[in-house]
N, C-alpha and C positions, 0 to 999 in steps of 0.2 A: 568381230562384231557379233556374229551369230552366237558365239560362245557366251558373250556378255548378256545378250538378250535372253538366252536360255537360263543363265544363272539368275537374272532378274526375275524371270517368270517363275522359277522354282522358289525363290525367296518370297515373292508375293503370295504364292499358293500356301507356303508354310505359314506365313503371317496371318493370312485369312483364316485358315483352319485353326491355327494356334489361338487366335482371339476367341473363336467359338468355344474351344475347350476350356480356356482360362475363365471365360465368362460363365460357362455352365458349372464347372467343378471348383473354381477358385484357383488362384495361382499356387497356393501351398499344397493343395490336394491334387495337383497335376504334376506328374513326373515327365522327364524327357522321354521315357519309354512310352508313356501314354500318347504323347504327341507323335512319336515315330510310328506307333501302331496305327494311328488314325491316318497318317500320311503314307504309310507303307514305305518308309525310308529306313536306311541303316544309320547307326550311330555315327559312322564315318561321314555320311552325307550331311547329317545335322551339324556336326562340329566343323565341317568344312566351311559352313556359312556363318555359324555363331559359336563363340567361345563358351557360352554358358546359357542356362535357362533364363537368367536375369537379362543378359544381353539380348536374347531373343525377344523377351517381353518388352524391353525398352524399344526395340526396333518396331514392334507392333504399335506402341504409343506414338512414336515419331512418324510412322509411315501410314497408319490407318486411322487411329483415334483422333489425334490432333488435327490432321487435315480435314477430317469430317466435321469436327466441332467448329473449326474455323470457317469452312464453307457454309455451314448451316446457320451459325449464330453470330458471326462477326463480319464476314465479307458482304452480306446483304446491305449493310449500312453505308458502304462506300459510295460516295457521290449522291446520297439521298438527303432529303431535308427534314421532314417531320419524323422524329424517332418513334413516336407512338404508332404511326402507320407501318413503319418497317418492322417494329417489334411484333405487331399483330401478324403480319404476313410471315415473318421468318419462324415465329413460334408455331403458328398454325401449320405451315408447311412441314416443319420438323416433326410435329405431332402426328400429322397425316402419315408420314413415313413410318413412324413408330407403331401406328395401328397395325401395320402388316409385317412387322419385324420384331419377334419376341426378344431377340438379343438387344435390339435398340431401345425397347421400352424402358428398361431399367436405368438408362443413361450410364454408360460404362464408366465415365469419369467418377461419378459419386460412388459407384459400386467398388471400384478399385481403390479409391481414396479410403473407404472404410476398411477394406481388407488389409491394406499396407500400412495404415496408421500405426505408428509405434513399432513397426517391424523392419521397414526398409527405407532409410532416409533418402537414398538416391532416387528411388522411384517416387516417393512422396513429394520430393522437391520438384520433380518433373510435372507431376499432377497439379501441384500448387501453382506452378508457373502458368499452366494452361487455364486454370481457374482465374488467375490474376489477369491474364490477357483478356479473357471474356469480361471480367468485372470492370477493368479499366476502359474497355471499349464501350460498355454500357454507360458508365459515368460520363465519359467524354461526349458521347452522342446526346445524352440527356442534358448536359451543360450547354451543348451547342443548340439544342432545342429551346432552351431558356433564352439564350442570346438571340436566336432567330425569331422569337415570339410564338413558339408553338407550345412550350411548357411553362406553366406558371413560375415566376421567378422565386417564389417562396419555397418551392419544392426542394427537398433534400435529395440530391442526385445519388449520393452514396447509399442512403437508406432505401431508395427506390430500386437501385441496382441489386442490393441484397435481397429485397423482397422478390424481385423478378426471378433471380437465379434460384432461390430456394423453392418458390412455388412451381417453377418449371420442372425442376428435378423431382419434386414431390409428386406431381401429377403423372410423370412418366413412370414412377415406381408403382403408383396405384393402377396404371394401365396394364400391368403385368397380369394381374388376376381379376381385374374388373372388366366392365364393358368399355373397352378402349375407345370406341367411336363416340359413345355417349359422354364419357369423361372428357374427351377432347373438346366436344361441342360445348359442354357446360363451362369448362375452364376458359375457353376463348371468349365466351359470352361475358363471364365475370371480368376477364382481363380488359375487355372493351369498356365495360362499365367503370372499371378503375381508371383507365386512361382518361375518361371524361372528367374525373375529379382532379386530375393534375394538369389538364390542358388549360390554356389561356381562354378565358371566357370571352366569346365574340359578341 
């Protein structure tokens, strides 16, 4: 059991450092040697855990990026009622985290989708699946909000989901080189104003 725990800890460290390097330099401009140098590992140690750089990157998607996106942008809806209130809270919380984490600002899903598009179908498919899970969750909760009397019944849930996803990804990119705190504040204020336009008028 101790051996398995040590192996898991090593893999987690490799994935965490690997994500930082891939995010900073890009997947195609990062070699296995670059990763080994940063981790102070031998090639034998790397290939003991992963068959290739692609398999290593996929493990980062599955074990770091996807769980993070799920916990920040999907899980908060579970058991809640008014989707506008939950969206406000989970977007604001995620952006607050992004204020203090340069890697997080750019929203890794969109960054890697851009880099891999047209180059690696396997990885693009995985990224698209995560985007789809997020989109379907938004649409489902907006539809539920309409049924439960929180969202106006004439609202196009699919269009709203697309708008929310694109605006959220966009502001996180702007936060990289801009005043992250101010951008977050202004974005959330505008988001709240928008939610008032799609809410059921009391």
